[in-house]
C-alpha positions in Angstrom: 0.0 0.0 0.0 1.4 3.4 -0.9 2.5 5.7 1.9 0.7 9.0 2.6 3.6 10.9 1.0 3.6 8.7 -2.1 -0.2 9.3 -2.5 0.2 13.0 -2.2 3.1 13.0 -4.6 1.2 11.0 -7.2 -1.8 13.3 -7.0 0.3 16.4 -7.2 2.2 15.1 -10.3 -0.9 14.7 -12.5 -0.8 16.9 -15.5 -3.3 17.5 -18.4 -0.7 16.3 -20.9 -1.0 12.8 -19.4 -4.4 12.2 -21.0 -4.7 11.1 -24.6 -8.2 12.6 -25.1 -10.3 15.5 -23.9 -12.8 12.9 -22.6 -10.1 11.3 -20.4 -9.0 14.7 -19.0 -12.7 15.6 -18.2 -13.3 12.2 -16.5 -10.1 12.8 -14.4 -11.3 16.3 -13.5 -14.7 14.9 -12.4 -13.0 12.3 -10.3 -10.9 15.0 -8.7 -14.0 17.0 -7.9 -15.7 14.0 -6.3 -12.5 13.3 -4.3 -12.5 16.9 -3.0 -16.1 16.6 -2.0 -15.3 13.4 -0.1 -12.2 14.9 1.7 -13.8 18.2 2.7 -15.6 18.6 6.0 -19.1 20.2 5.8 -17.5 23.5 7.1 -14.8 23.4 4.5 -17.2 22.9 1.7 -19.4 25.7 2.9 -16.4 27.9 3.3 -15.1 27.2 -0.3 -18.5 27.7 -1.9 -19.5 31.0 -0.1 -16.3 32.6 1.1 -13.3 31.5 -1.1 -15.1 31.6 -4.5 -16.5 35.2 -4.2 -13.1 36.5 -2.9 -11.1 35.0 -5.7 -13.6 36.2 -8.3 -13.4 39.7 -6.8 -9.6 39.6 -7.2 -9.8 38.4 -10.8 -12.4 41.0 -11.7 -10.4 43.8 -10.2 -7.3 42.8 -12.2 -9.5 42.8 -15.3 -10.7 46.3 -14.5 -7.1 47.5 -14.0 -5.9 46.0 -17.3 -3.3 43.9 -15.6 -4.1 40.5 -17.2 -3.7 41.8 -20.8 -0.3 43.4 -20.1 0.9 40.3 -18.3 -0.1 38.1 -21.2 1.6 40.4 -23.7 4.8 40.5 -21.5 4.8 36.7 -21.2 5.1 36.3 -25.0 8.5 37.9 -24.7 9.6 36.0 -21.6 7.4 32.9 -21.2 6.8 31.9 -17.5 8.9 34.7 -16.1 8.1 35.8 -12.5 6.8 39.3 -11.9 7.1 41.4 -8.8 4.5 43.7 -7.2 6.2 46.9 -8.6 5.8 45.6 -12.1 2.1 44.8 -11.5 1.6 48.3 -10.2 3.2 49.7 -13.4 0.9 47.6 -15.5 -2.3 48.8 -13.7 -4.3 51.4 -15.7 -5.1 53.3 -12.5 -3.2 54.4 -9.4 -3.5 51.5 -7.0 -2.3 51.4 -3.4 0.5 48.8 -3.3 -0.9 46.9 -0.3 -4.3 46.7 -1.9 -2.9 45.0 -4.9 -0.7 42.8 -2.7 -3.8 41.5 -0.8 -5.7 40.8 -4.0 -2.7 39.0 -5.5 -2.1 37.0 -2.3 -5.5 35.2 -2.5 -5.1 34.6 -6.3 -1.9 32.8 -5.5 -3.4 30.9 -2.6 -6.2 29.6 -4.8 -3.9 28.7 -7.8 -4.7 31.5 -10.2 -1.1 32.6 -9.8 2.0 30.8 -8.6 3.9 32.5 -5.7 7.7 32.2 -6.2 9.0 34.7 -3.6 7.9 37.6 -1.4 5.7 39.9 -3.6 6.6 37.8 -6.7 4.4 35.6 -8.8 4.5 33.5 -12.0 1.5 33.3 -14.3 -0.5 30.1 -14.8 -2.2 29.0 -18.0 -5.4 30.3 -16.5 -4.1 33.7 -15.6 -2.6 34.1 -19.1 -6.0 33.2 -20.6 -7.5 36.1 -18.8 -5.4 38.4 -20.9 -6.0 36.6 -24.2 -9.1 38.0 -25.8 -9.4 35.0 -28.1 -10.1 32.8 -25.0 -13.0 35.0 -23.8 -12.0 33.8 -20.2 -12.2 37.4 -19.0 -15.7 37.8 -20.4 -16.8 34.6 -18.6 -15.7 36.3 -15.4 -17.2 39.6 -16.4 -20.6 38.0 -17.3 -20.5 36.2 -14.0 -20.1 39.4 -12.0 -22.5 41.4 -14.2 -25.3 38.9 -14.3 -24.8 35.4 -12.8 -23.6 36.1 -9.3 -26.2 38.8 -8.5 -29.0 36.6 -9.9 -27.9 33.7 -7.8 -27.9 35.7 -4.7 -31.4 37.1 -5.5 -33.0 33.7 -6.4 -33.7 32.3 -2.9 -35.4 35.5 -1.9 -37.3 35.6 -5.2 -38.5 32.0 -4.9 -39.7 32.6 -1.3 -41.4 35.8 -2.4 -43.5 34.0 -5.0 -44.2 30.9 -2.9 -41.7 28.6 -4.7 -43.4 28.7 -8.1 -41.2 27.7 -11.1 -40.2 30.9 -12.9 -41.3 30.2 -16.4 -43.3 33.4 -17.1 -41.2 36.5 -18.0 -44.1 38.9 -17.3 -45.0 37.6 -13.9 -42.2 35.6 -12.2 -38.8 36.6 -13.6 -35.9 36.6 -11.2 -33.8 39.1 -13.2 -36.7 41.6 -13.5 -37.2 41.2 -9.7 -33.6 41.9 -9.1 -33.4 45.0 -11.3 -36.8 46.4 -10.3 -38.1 46.3 -13.9 -35.7 45.3 -16.7 -35.5 41.7 -17.8 -32.1 40.3 -18.9 -32.3 41.0 -22.6 -33.7 44.5 -22.1 -30.8 45.3 -19.8 -28.3 44.0 -22.3 -29.9 46.0 -25.1 -29.8 49.1 -23.0 -26.1 48.7 -22.3 -24.6 46.9 -25.4 -21.0 47.9 -24.7 -21.2 46.7 -21.1 -23.8 44.2 -20.0 -24.5 43.1 -23.6 -20.8 42.6 -24.5 -20.1 40.5 -21.4 -23.0 38.2 -22.3 -21.9 37.9 -26.0 -18.3 37.3 -24.8 -19.5 34.5 -22.5 -21.5 32.9 -25.2 -18.4 32.9 -27.5 -16.3 31.5 -24.7 -18.6 28.6 -23.9 -19.1 27.9 -27.6 -15.3 27.5 -27.9 -15.4 25.1 -24.9 -18.2 23.0 -26.3 -17.9 20.7 -29.3 -18.6 22.2 -32.6 -22.1 21.4 -33.9 -20.6 20.4 -37.2 -18.8 17.5 -35.4 -22.1 16.3 -34.0 -24.4 16.7 -37.0 -23.8 15.5 -40.6 -23.8 18.8 -42.4 -24.0 17.1 -45.8 -27.7 16.8 -44.9 -27.8 20.6 -45.4 -25.6 21.0 -48.5 -26.6 17.9 -50.5 -29.5 18.7 -52.8 -29.5 22.4 -51.7 -30.3 25.2 -54.1 -27.1 27.3 -54.1 -28.3 30.0 -56.5 -27.2 33.6 -55.6 -29.6 35.3 -53.3 -31.2 32.1 -51.9 -30.4 31.4 -48.3 -28.8 28.0 -47.4 -28.2 28.4 -43.6 -29.7 31.1 -41.3 -28.0 31.3 -37.9 -30.6 32.9 -35.7 -29.4 34.7 -32.6 -25.9 33.7 -33.7 -23.9 36.3 -31.9 -20.3 36.2 -33.1 -21.1 34.0 -36.0 -19.0 31.0 -34.7 -21.5 28.4 -35.8 -22.0 30.0 -39.2 -18.3 30.1 -39.7 -18.0 26.4 -38.7 -20.3 25.4 -41.5 -18.2 27.4 -44.0 -15.1 25.7 -42.6 -16.7 22.3 -43.1 -17.8 23.3 -46.7 -15.2 25.8 -47.9 -16.5 25.8 -51.5 -19.9 27.3 -50.6 -20.6 30.6 -52.4 -20.9 34.0 -50.8 -24.2 35.3 -49.4 -25.9 31.9 -48.7 -25.0 31.9 -45.0 -26.8 34.5 -43.0 -26.0 35.6 -39.4 -29.0 37.1 -37.6 -29.0 38.8 -34.2 -30.3 42.1 -32.8 -29.1 45.2 -34.6 -26.9 46.1 -31.6 -25.1 42.7 -31.8 -24.6 42.5 -35.5 -23.1 46.0 -35.5 -20.4 45.0 -33.1 -16.9 44.3 -34.6 -16.4 40.6 -35.0 -12.8 39.3 -35.4 -12.1 37.0 -38.4 -15.7 36.7 -39.5 -15.8 35.0 -42.9 -16.6 37.7 -45.5 -19.1 35.4 -47.2 -21.4 35.6 -44.2 -24.3 38.1 -44.5 -25.1 40.0 -41.3 -28.7 40.9 -40.7 -30.4 42.6 -37.7 -33.5 40.6 -36.8 -35.9 40.1 -33.9 -36.8 36.3 -34.0 -40.3 37.1 -32.7 -41.1 38.9 -35.9 -41.6 37.4 -39.4 -38.5 35.7 -40.7 -37.2 37.7 -43.7 -35.1 34.8 -45.1 -37.7 32.7 -46.8 -37.2 29.1 -47.9 -33.8 28.5 -46.4 -32.4 25.0 -46.4 -31.7 25.2 -42.7 -32.9 27.5 -39.9 -30.4 27.1 -37.0 -30.7 28.0 -33.3 -27.8 27.4 -30.9 -28.5 28.0 -27.2 -31.3 30.4 -28.0 -34.6 28.6 -27.3 -33.3 27.5 -23.9 -33.3 31.2 -22.9 -37.0 31.4 -23.2 -40.1 29.8 -21.6 -42.2 27.5 -23.7 -44.8 30.0 -24.7 -42.1 32.3 -26.2 -40.4 29.4 -28.0 -43.7 28.6 -29.7 -43.8 32.2 -30.9 -40.2 32.0 -32.1 -40.7 28.7 -34.0 -44.0 29.9 -35.5 -42.0 32.5 -37.4 -39.8 29.8 -38.8 -42.8 27.7 -39.8 -44.1 30.5 -41.9 -40.8 30.8 -43.8 -40.4 27.1 -44.4 -40.4 25.5 -47.8 -42.2 22.1 -47.3 -40.1 19.1 -48.2 -36.9 21.3 -48.4 -36.3 23.3 -45.2 -35.0 22.0 -41.9 -35.2 23.4 -38.3 -32.0 22.6 -36.4 -31.6 23.3 -32.7 -28.2 22.7 -31.0 -29.0 22.6 -27.3 -28.7 20.4 -24.3 -31.1 17.5 -24.3 -31.4 16.5 -20.7 -31.3 12.8 -19.8 -34.1 11.7 -17.5 -31.3 10.5 -15.1 -27.7 11.3 -14.6 -27.4 14.9 -16.0 -23.9 16.3 -15.8 -22.6 19.2 -13.8 -22.5 21.5 -16.8 -26.0 20.6 -18.0 -27.5 21.1 -14.5 -25.5 24.3 -13.9 -26.7 25.9 -17.2 -30.3 24.9 -16.4 -30.1 26.7 -13.1 -28.4 29.8 -14.7 -31.3 30.0 -17.2 -33.8 29.8 -14.3 -32.0 32.7 -12.5 -31.4 34.9 -15.5 -33.9 34.5 -18.3 -36.7 32.3 -16.9 -35.6 29.7 -19.4 -34.7 26.1 -19.0 -33.0 23.0 -20.5 -35.4 20.3 -21.7 -35.6 16.6 -22.1 -36.3 15.0 -25.5 -39.9 14.4 -24.5 -40.2 18.1 -23.5 -38.7 19.2 -26.8 -41.2 16.9 -28.7 -44.2 18.5 -26.9 -42.8 22.0 -27.4 -42.1 21.6 -31.1 -45.5 20.0 -31.6 -47.2 23.0 -30.2 -45.5 25.1 -32.9 -46.4 22.7 -35.7 -43.2 20.7 -36.0 -42.1 17.2 -35.3 -38.6 15.8 -34.4 -37.2 13.7 -37.2 -33.8 13.0 -35.5 -31.5 13.8 -32.6 -27.8 13.7 -33.3 -25.6 13.0 -30.3 -21.9 12.6 -29.6 -20.4 11.0 -26.5 -18.2 14.0 -25.8 -20.7 16.7 -26.6 -22.6 18.7 -24.0 -25.4 19.4 -26.5 -27.3 17.5 -29.2 -28.6 18.6 -32.6 -32.4 18.3 -32.9 -33.6 18.2 -36.5 -37.3 19.0 -36.9 -39.7 19.2 -39.9 -43.3 20.3 -40.3 -45.7 18.0 -38.6 
């Protein structure tokens, strides 16, 4: 039997590079999470959840606000892994910061492994801290969205549920947690009113989680869209509705690089499509559109939603899909929905967390396959297939007219 020190050494030596697949790494991460839950006392677990986590998020957010992460990431490109002292961090800060304030913030970031402390007032970056300064990762926007929206909503939810006698919040006009928290504005209204702040952090979070999750084009056979499609100029092939940064539309073009220009359409609110989007394929047409109004792209081969319907209660989804039904070309068009399809048993941490976030923020929800069938049926559709992948968080639901 291994000695205590041998066990600790073995646990401490595990590195991501030891795993041959992403699935193996994720399984090891989940095993580590279960191990931590077994080892912690009830007090330690409560302390970590409600004391440590908010403090470390506060430290990360403050460093984002000061511009430190971006400058540190840029400097690391010149001297990878180099340790940095407190005086250098103070120079990188965009604002005048009292040294001991920054020292205290950095101290907890090191204690909780965001940074690596190498000496007094000296730290090395970690892969995570460098990601906070890399805009392509959107890690900073995940934090920003958390502090803008998720954490305040989570704190408000227990009071909100008690206030409304523990009724499930599935009616935006009557029982919406975000509206209760703000005193009037729902989530999407708040984002629309502040597109450069609240709206940008939400879009950045959506891009970040989309990068983390498996591409829909690796879950669904996209030849089912392209084969037999009418690719004449001016006729839409693929309409990405509520598509944000256009990542999903771009993935279709990457899968089928010979597709002509102007057949892939990216739709979102005017405020979102007006935002600058890095490296968006020039063949993609941007179009401002409210998906509760008539769909202007008629007879498209595919109408695609990714993580959009789950933001809305059932009644609003029926309104949304009804606009697609009116634009459908029978026998030709497809409705594709890339979202979590909850299992009846054994839902994962990310599936259940996203479901709770939707409850807190938008009065939305994740749905089982049976629920999706009922919902689509109300809008005049039927499920013709569900494409799954063992490593994918989400599934592609394909629907046709009922």
